[in-house]
LOLUMKOL-849936 format. One record per residue (C-alpha): residue number from 1; residue in one letter; x, y, z. Coordinates in steps of 0.2 Angstrom, whole numbers, plus 2048, in hexadecimal, padded with zeros to 3 digits. Layout:
LOLUMKOL-849936
<NUM; A; <X; Y; Z>>
...
end
This chain:
LOLUMKOL-849936
<1; M; <B7E; 140; 386>>
<2; L; <B8C; 13C; 392>>
<3; A; <B8D; 12A; 38D>>
<4; T; <B95; 130; 37C>>
<5; L; <BA4; 135; 386>>
<6; L; <BA8; 123; 389>>
<7; P; <BB5; 119; 380>>
<8; P; <BB0; 10C; 373>>
<9; D; <BB3; 0FD; 37F>>
<10; L; <BA6; 105; 38B>>
<11; A; <B9A; 10A; 37E>>
<12; G; <B8A; 100; 37A>>
<13; A; <B78; 0FF; 380>>
<14; D; <B74; 109; 38F>>
<15; D; <B72; 0FA; 39A>>
<16; E; <B82; 0F2; 395>>
<17; V; <B8B; 102; 398>>
<18; I; <B84; 104; 3A9>>
<19; R; <B88; 0F2; 3AD>>
<20; D; <B9A; 0F5; 3A8>>
<21; L; <B9B; 105; 3B2>>
<22; T; <B96; 0FC; 3C2>>
<23; D; <BA6; 0F2; 3C0>>
<24; P; <BB5; 0FA; 3C9>>
<25; A; <BC1; 0F2; 3BB>>
<26; A; <BB7; 0FB; 3AE>>
<27; V; <BB8; 10C; 3B8>>
<28; S; <BCB; 109; 3B9>>
<29; R; <BCB; 106; 3A6>>
<30; L; <BC1; 116; 3A3>>
<31; T; <BCD; 120; 3AE>>
<32; A; <BDC; 11A; 3A4>>
<33; A; <BD3; 11E; 394>>
<34; F; <BCF; 130; 399>>
<35; A; <BE1; 132; 39F>>
<36; H; <BEA; 12A; 390>>
<37; G; <BDE; 128; 382>>
<38; V; <BD9; 119; 377>>
<39; P; <BDE; 117; 365>>
<40; G; <BD0; 11D; 35A>>
<41; W; <BC6; 125; 367>>
<42; Q; <BC3; 138; 369>>
<43; N; <BC6; 13C; 37B>>
<44; Q; <BBA; 14B; 37D>>
<45; V; <BC0; 14D; 38F>>
<46; A; <BD2; 150; 388>>
<47; D; <BCB; 15C; 37C>>
<48; C; <BC1; 167; 388>>
<49; G; <BC5; 161; 39A>>
<50; W; <BB9; 15B; 3A7>>
<51; D; <BB4; 16D; 3AA>>
<52; G; <BAE; 16E; 398>>
<53; I; <BA2; 15F; 39A>>
<54; L; <B91; 167; 39F>>
<55; V; <B83; 15C; 3A4>>
<56; S; <B74; 163; 39A>>
<57; A; <B66; 157; 39E>>
<58; T; <B62; 149; 3A9>>
<59; A; <B52; 140; 3AD>>
<60; D; <B51; 147; 3BF>>
<61; H; <B5A; 157; 3BB>>
<62; R; <B65; 157; 3CB>>
<63; Y; <B76; 158; 3C1>>
<64; E; <B70; 164; 3B4>>
<65; G; <B7A; 174; 3B1>>
<66; Q; <B8A; 16D; 3B9>>
<67; T; <B9A; 167; 3B2>>
<68; I; <BA2; 157; 3B6>>
<69; A; <BB0; 160; 3BF>>
<70; E; <BA3; 169; 3CA>>
<71; L; <B9A; 159; 3CD>>
<72; A; <BAA; 150; 3D2>>
<73; S; <BAE; 15D; 3DE>>
<74; M; <B9D; 15D; 3E5>>
<75; M; <B9D; 14A; 3E7>>
<76; G; <BAF; 14A; 3EE>>
<77; T; <BB5; 13E; 3E0>>
<78; D; <BBF; 13F; 3D0>>
<79; P; <BB6; 144; 3C0>>
<80; V; <BB6; 132; 3B9>>
<81; R; <BAD; 12B; 3C8>>
<82; A; <BA1; 13B; 3C7>>
<83; L; <B9D; 137; 3B5>>
<84; V; <B9A; 125; 3B9>>
<85; R; <B8E; 12A; 3C7>>
<86; V; <B84; 136; 3BC>>
<87; L; <B83; 128; 3AF>>
<88; V; <B7E; 11A; 3BB>>
<89; D; <B71; 126; 3C4>>
<90; E; <B6A; 12B; 3B4>>
<91; A; <B67; 119; 3AF>>
<92; A; <B5F; 115; 3BF>>
<93; T; <B53; 124; 3BE>>
<94; R; <B4E; 11F; 3AD>>
<95; E; <B4B; 10D; 3B2>>
<96; H; <B41; 112; 3C1>>
<97; D; <B36; 11E; 3B6>>
<98; R; <B34; 10F; 3AA>>
<99; L; <B2E; 104; 3B8>>
<100; L; <B22; 111; 3BE>>
<101; D; <B1B; 113; 3AD>>
<102; E; <B19; 100; 3AB>>
<103; R; <B10; 0FF; 3BC>>
<104; E; <B04; 10D; 3B7>>
<105; R; <B00; 105; 3A7>>
<106; R; <AFD; 0F4; 3AF>>
<107; A; <AF2; 0FD; 3BD>>
<108; G; <AE8; 106; 3AF>>
<109; S; <AE5; 0F7; 3A3>>
<110; P; <AD6; 0EC; 3A5>>
<111; G; <ADA; 0DA; 3A8>>
end
């Protein structure tokens, strides 16, 4: 899961993480964390590079099989913002699917 790449100050429940990642200040902190590290945090990007971070599974499959470096190039942005976009898009897809499931349950239940 890509969220495991995030430093501790941006880790937490999915909705908290996504809310944080929509804040430009949090994205700036994230960029600095990846560039300079955070005490006590293993920066996996420093270990293997953005071209070593492969998106293996997403709810809608659109990013699968591509590295964060490839996605950044395709999106015309830097790798941190590409990672943020993948995480935010994934959360939005999961929420959309959850709402559809809820609507289907309500439509099928007597009442």
